[in-house]
C-alpha positions as CSV (number, residue, x, y, z in Angstrom):
1,M,99.6,38.1,37.7
2,P,97.5,35.6,36.2
3,E,93.6,36.2,37.4
4,Q,93.0,32.4,37.8
5,E,92.8,30.4,41.2
6,D,95.3,27.5,41.8
7,E,94.6,24.2,40.8
8,E,95.0,22.8,44.4
9,D,92.2,22.5,46.6
10,H,91.7,25.8,49.0
11,S,89.7,27.7,51.2
12,I,91.2,31.3,51.1
13,T,88.7,34.5,51.0
14,V,90.1,38.0,51.1
15,Q,88.7,40.3,53.7
16,D,86.3,42.7,52.3
17,T,84.9,45.8,54.0
18,G,81.8,43.9,54.9
19,E,78.5,45.6,55.6
20,A,78.7,49.3,57.2
21,I,77.8,49.8,60.9
22,K,75.9,52.9,62.1
23,D,77.9,54.4,65.2
24,T,76.1,56.7,67.9
25,K,76.0,59.7,65.3
26,G,74.5,57.5,62.6
27,K,77.5,57.6,60.2
28,D,78.5,54.6,58.6
29,Y,81.7,52.9,59.7
30,F,83.4,49.2,58.6
31,K,84.4,47.1,61.8
32,K,88.3,46.4,61.4
33,F,90.7,44.7,63.7
34,S,94.9,44.4,63.9
35,I,96.7,41.5,64.0
36,C,99.6,41.1,66.7
37,F,102.8,40.7,65.1
38,I,104.4,38.6,67.9
39,C,101.4,36.4,69.1
40,L,99.2,36.8,66.0
41,K,95.8,37.4,68.0
42,P,93.5,40.2,66.7
43,Q,93.4,43.1,68.5
44,T,91.1,46.2,68.4
45,R,93.9,48.4,70.0
46,L,97.1,47.0,68.8
47,D,99.1,50.1,70.6
48,K,97.3,49.7,74.0
49,H,98.1,45.6,73.3
50,L,101.7,46.0,72.7
51,I,102.4,48.4,75.7
52,E,100.5,46.8,77.9
53,H,101.1,43.0,77.4
54,D,103.9,41.9,79.5
55,K,105.3,38.9,77.1
56,H,105.9,41.6,74.5
57,Q,107.9,44.2,76.6
58,D,111.3,42.3,75.4
59,N,110.8,43.4,72.0
60,E,113.2,46.1,70.3
61,E,110.4,47.7,68.5
62,V,107.7,47.4,71.4
63,K,110.5,49.1,73.4
64,Q,110.8,52.0,70.4
65,L,106.9,52.5,70.8
66,R,106.8,53.3,74.1
67,L,109.1,55.7,74.0
68,T,107.1,57.7,71.0
69,Q,104.8,60.4,72.1
70,K,100.9,59.3,72.2
71,N,99.0,60.4,69.0
72,S,102.0,61.4,67.3
73,T,103.0,61.0,63.9
74,E,106.0,58.8,64.7
75,R,103.6,56.7,66.6
76,A,101.1,56.4,64.0
77,D,103.9,55.2,61.7
78,L,105.2,52.8,63.9
79,L,101.9,51.2,64.5
80,S,101.0,51.3,60.7
81,K,104.2,49.4,60.1
82,L,103.7,47.0,63.0
83,R,100.4,46.5,62.0
84,K,101.0,45.5,58.2
85,R,103.8,43.0,59.8
86,G,101.4,41.4,61.9
87,Y,99.0,40.9,58.7
88,F,101.9,39.7,56.9
89,H,102.5,36.7,59.5
90,S,98.7,35.9,59.5
91,N,98.3,35.9,55.5
92,M,101.6,33.8,55.3
93,K,99.9,31.3,57.9
94,V,97.0,31.2,55.6
95,L,98.4,30.6,52.6
96,D,100.7,27.7,53.8
97,E,97.6,26.1,55.0
98,K,95.7,27.0,52.3
99,K,92.8,28.1,54.3
100,G,91.3,31.3,55.9
101,E,91.4,35.0,55.2
102,L,94.0,37.2,53.3
103,I,93.9,40.5,55.1
104,V,94.7,43.2,52.3
105,T,95.6,46.6,53.0
106,K,92.9,48.1,51.1
107,R,89.7,45.9,51.5
108,P,87.7,45.3,48.2
109,S,83.8,46.8,48.7
110,V,81.4,43.8,48.4
111,N,79.3,46.4,46.4
112,A,81.8,48.5,44.5
113,T,83.8,45.9,43.0
114,K,82.1,43.6,39.8
115,E,85.2,41.3,39.2
116,K,85.6,38.1,41.4
117,I,87.6,38.7,44.0
118,I,90.5,36.1,43.9
119,Y,93.4,35.6,46.5
120,T,96.1,35.1,44.2
121,N,95.8,38.8,42.6
122,Y,97.5,39.7,45.9
123,L,100.9,40.4,46.5
124,P,103.1,41.9,49.4
125,C,105.3,45.2,49.3
126,T,108.9,44.1,50.2
127,E,109.1,47.0,52.4
128,C,106.0,47.7,54.6
129,L,104.6,43.9,54.1
130,G,101.3,45.0,53.1
131,F,99.3,43.1,51.0
132,Y,97.9,44.9,47.8
133,H,96.2,44.2,44.3
134,Y,98.8,43.6,41.5
135,K,97.5,46.4,39.4
136,D,97.7,48.7,42.3
137,L,101.1,47.8,43.7
138,W,102.9,50.5,41.4
139,R,100.9,53.1,42.9
140,H,101.9,52.1,46.4
141,K,104.2,54.8,47.9
142,C,107.0,52.8,49.4
143,E,110.1,54.8,48.4
144,K,112.1,51.5,47.2
145,L,109.1,50.3,45.7
146,Q,108.7,53.3,43.3
147,L,112.2,52.8,42.4
148,D,111.6,49.3,41.1
149,H,111.0,48.7,37.7
150,R,109.4,45.2,38.1
151,P,107.5,45.7,41.4
152,I,105.2,42.5,40.5
153,A,107.9,40.2,39.3
154,T,109.7,41.3,42.6
155,A,106.8,41.0,44.8
156,R,106.6,37.2,43.8
157,S,109.7,36.3,44.1
158,F,109.5,38.1,47.7
159,L,106.1,36.0,48.4
160,F,107.5,32.9,47.2
161,G,110.5,33.0,49.5
162,S,108.5,33.6,52.6
163,M,106.3,30.6,52.2
164,K,107.2,27.5,53.9
165,P,109.7,25.0,51.8
166,T,108.0,22.6,50.7
167,T,109.3,19.1,49.5
168,G,108.0,17.4,46.4
169,G,105.7,18.5,44.1
170,K,105.9,18.7,40.1
171,F,108.9,21.5,40.2
172,H,111.0,20.2,43.1
173,A,110.9,17.3,41.2
174,K,111.8,19.0,37.4
175,L,114.8,20.6,38.9
176,D,116.2,17.2,41.2
177,L,115.6,15.4,37.3
178,A,117.6,18.3,36.0
179,I,120.5,18.2,38.5
180,E,120.8,14.3,37.9
181,T,121.1,14.7,34.5
182,M,124.0,17.6,34.7
183,K,127.3,16.7,33.3
184,K,129.7,18.4,35.9
185,K,128.3,16.8,39.3
186,E,130.1,18.8,41.5
187,L,128.0,21.7,40.6
188,G,124.8,19.4,40.9
189,V,125.8,19.1,44.4
190,V,126.6,22.7,45.2
191,I,122.9,23.6,43.9
192,K,121.3,20.4,45.8
193,N,123.0,21.3,49.1
194,D,122.4,24.8,48.9
195,T,118.9,25.5,50.5
196,L,118.6,29.3,49.3
197,L,120.0,28.3,45.5
198,F,117.9,25.2,45.4
199,S,114.5,27.3,46.4
200,Y,115.6,29.7,43.9
201,G,115.8,27.1,41.3
202,V,112.2,25.8,42.4
203,W,111.0,29.3,42.1
204,M,112.1,29.7,38.5
205,F,110.6,26.6,37.4
206,T,107.3,27.9,38.9
207,K,107.7,31.1,37.4
208,H,108.1,29.6,33.8
209,E,105.7,27.3,34.3
210,T,103.2,28.5,31.6
211,N,106.3,29.4,29.1
212,I,107.9,27.2,26.6
213,D,110.4,24.7,28.4
214,Q,113.1,26.7,30.3
215,T,114.8,24.1,31.9
216,A,118.4,24.8,30.0
217,Y,117.8,28.7,30.9
218,I,117.3,27.9,34.5
219,M,120.2,25.4,35.0
220,N,122.8,27.8,33.1
221,K,122.0,30.5,35.8
222,L,122.3,27.8,38.6
223,R,125.7,26.8,37.0
224,E,126.7,30.2,37.3
225,M,125.7,30.7,40.9
226,A,127.0,27.4,41.6
227,R,130.5,28.2,40.3
228,V,130.8,31.5,42.3
229,R,129.9,29.4,45.6
230,L,132.8,27.0,44.7
231,E,135.0,30.2,44.0
232,I,134.2,31.2,47.2
233,D,135.1,27.9,49.0
234,K,138.0,27.6,47.4
235,A,139.3,31.1,48.2
236,K,138.3,30.5,52.2
237,N,139.1,26.8,52.1
238,K,135.5,26.2,53.8
239,N,131.7,25.5,52.5
240,H,129.5,28.1,52.5
241,Q,126.0,28.8,52.0
242,F,124.3,31.6,49.8
243,S,122.1,32.6,53.0
244,D,125.5,33.4,55.2
245,L,127.4,35.1,52.1
246,F,123.9,37.6,51.8
247,K,125.4,39.9,54.4
248,G,126.9,43.4,54.3
249,T,130.1,42.3,55.4
250,E,130.5,39.6,52.8
251,F,129.8,41.9,49.8
252,N,133.5,42.1,49.0
253,T,133.8,38.1,49.2
254,I,131.5,37.8,46.3
255,V,132.8,40.8,44.3
256,K,136.2,39.1,44.5
257,A,134.9,35.8,43.5
258,V,133.2,37.3,40.8
259,R,136.2,39.0,39.4
260,T,138.1,36.2,39.4
261,M,135.9,34.3,37.1
262,K,136.2,37.1,34.3
263,K,138.1,34.2,32.3
264,D,134.4,32.8,31.7
265,G,133.8,35.6,30.0
266,P,132.4,39.5,31.1
267,S,128.8,38.6,29.9
268,V,128.8,36.1,32.9
269,C,129.9,38.7,35.7
270,K,127.1,41.0,34.4
271,R,124.6,38.4,34.6
272,I,125.7,37.1,37.9
273,G,124.7,40.5,39.2
274,E,121.2,40.3,38.1
275,T,120.6,36.7,39.6
276,L,122.1,37.8,42.8
277,M,119.5,40.9,43.0
278,K,116.4,38.3,42.6
279,M,118.0,35.7,44.9
280,I,118.5,38.6,47.8
281,V,114.6,39.1,47.2
282,V,113.8,35.6,48.0
283,H,116.0,35.8,50.8
284,K,114.2,38.3,52.6
285,G,111.1,36.9,52.2
286,A,112.3,33.8,54.0
287,L,113.9,35.7,56.6
288,I,110.9,37.9,57.5
289,S,108.3,34.5,57.3
290,S,111.1,33.0,59.9
291,G,110.8,35.3,62.3
292,A,114.6,36.3,62.1
293,T,116.5,39.0,64.4
294,G,116.4,42.4,63.3
295,E,120.4,42.0,62.8
296,E,120.1,39.3,60.5
297,R,117.2,41.3,58.3
298,K,119.8,44.5,58.5
299,A,122.4,42.4,57.3
300,A,120.7,41.4,54.4
301,D,119.4,44.8,53.8
302,D,122.9,46.3,53.6
303,F,124.0,43.4,51.4
304,E,121.0,44.3,49.0
305,W,122.2,48.2,49.2
306,M,125.6,47.6,48.6
307,M,124.4,45.5,45.6
308,E,122.5,48.5,44.2
309,K,124.8,51.1,44.8
310,Q,128.4,49.7,44.7
311,W,128.0,46.4,42.4
312,G,127.9,48.2,39.1
313,D,130.9,50.1,39.5
314,L,133.0,47.6,41.0
315,V,131.5,44.7,38.4
316,T,129.2,45.6,35.7
317,V,131.1,48.9,34.0
318,S,134.2,46.8,33.8
319,A,132.3,43.8,32.1
320,Q,130.9,46.2,29.7
321,R,133.7,48.0,28.7
322,Q,135.4,44.5,27.9
323,L,132.2,43.2,25.8
324,Y,132.5,46.6,24.0
325,L,136.0,46.2,23.5
326,N,135.7,42.5,22.3
327,K,132.8,43.6,19.9
328,N,135.2,46.4,18.3
329,Q,138.3,44.4,18.1
330,K,136.4,41.5,16.1
331,P,137.8,41.2,12.5
332,A,135.3,42.1,10.0
333,S,134.5,39.3,7.9
334,V,133.6,39.6,4.1
335,P,131.7,36.2,2.4
336,F,133.7,35.1,-0.8
337,T,132.3,35.9,-4.2
338,E,131.9,32.3,-5.1
339,D,129.4,31.6,-1.6
340,V,127.3,34.7,-2.5
341,C,127.0,33.7,-6.1
342,K,125.5,30.1,-5.0
343,Y,123.0,31.7,-2.1
344,S,122.2,34.3,-4.9
345,D,121.2,31.9,-7.5
346,Y,119.3,29.5,-5.0
347,I,117.3,32.6,-3.8
348,D,116.6,33.5,-7.3
349,N,115.2,29.5,-8.1
350,L,113.3,29.5,-4.9
351,L,111.8,33.2,-5.6
352,E,110.7,32.3,-9.0
353,K,109.2,28.9,-7.9
354,T,107.2,30.7,-4.9
355,Y,105.6,33.8,-7.4
356,R,104.4,31.1,-9.8
357,E,102.5,29.3,-6.6
358,F,101.6,33.0,-5.5
359,L,100.3,33.7,-9.1
360,D,98.3,30.9,-9.2
361,G,96.5,31.6,-6.0
362,D,98.1,30.3,-3.2
363,L,98.2,33.3,-1.2
364,T,99.8,31.5,1.8
365,K,103.1,32.2,-0.1
366,G,102.9,36.0,0.3
367,R,104.7,36.2,3.5
368,L,107.5,33.7,2.1
369,L,107.7,35.7,-1.1
370,M,108.2,39.1,1.1
371,E,111.3,37.6,2.9
372,L,112.6,35.8,0.0
373,D,112.7,39.4,-1.7
374,L,114.3,40.9,1.4
375,A,117.0,38.1,1.1
376,K,117.4,39.1,-2.3
377,M,118.1,42.8,-1.2
378,I,120.5,41.8,1.8
379,T,122.6,39.6,-0.9
380,F,122.8,42.0,-3.3
381,N,124.3,44.5,-0.8
382,K,126.7,41.7,0.1
383,R,127.9,41.4,-3.4
384,R,128.5,45.1,-3.4
385,L,131.2,44.7,-0.5
386,V,132.8,41.9,-2.2
């Protein structure tokens, strides 16, 4: 995560500990408040607010909170979960409006830190929704996050999916231009009309902003996913959206579609699984931010669980096996003697010229000299095989 602020204008700050306040016994404490995840209003007693507020009684999680015993560990854990969700919704509003205060789980001390506090350095946990400094994210104790080998990349994808979709912008325009230049227009139509797939494409362009132009790589990923969509639409004779397919009940539909694409190559099937895992993170962020029902979020969680536990056995293992067989069955090719001789003579002439230039004092030829020596050794070994 770059420790730089966005180029766009904003007035976002990060909530710090503030100045210590003395309690009645003379001890220091820091003022805190919670955010209600339903009405998004600050509360000093979140449990009392949720239980006693008339308009919150119909919420399923509030009903679950009322059933827990007062001062119990179960109630404390549930309150912590709901408190972080309230902070999350408040933070997403701040990020969308580009003004306000970002509430983080571990507030930085105004006195202890010497680094500039930058809001872009804080990312959400995909499970508990708490915001943590990206350097501390791997220390977070959510079980699923501990199993993630790339927690920062996952958190950034989740955060992007949670933000309100915007039209325009350089990445949006870049993807539009790439779609217009596609040779297979039917794939471009799928990418353009599938909200989640298009959003994932914009995210990929955002992610690779500072890299060498990755347009070909990104469009290849999107074309693969568009072919999956077309395969599913063809099988069911109906147009779908990926957001509707990312449910546990639709997992086998996607598996079946991908397995029929083996004619495109086993490596394609393997790559599709990796892309699906990234897209589901973006999708889950969008669900939480949009206030989706618990059933919709559970359906997405079920799909992600099945991807983690079953995709390997159903798709990846057979694809890797096929790649291994293809590699072993590929006939070994040995170059013709005359081709090796021509190449060897060319290397000898270039080597002699470079060596003379190096002896004359051109030290920049040193690296080329080493590379030519290596090429000569490889050529010698090839001649032994002929």
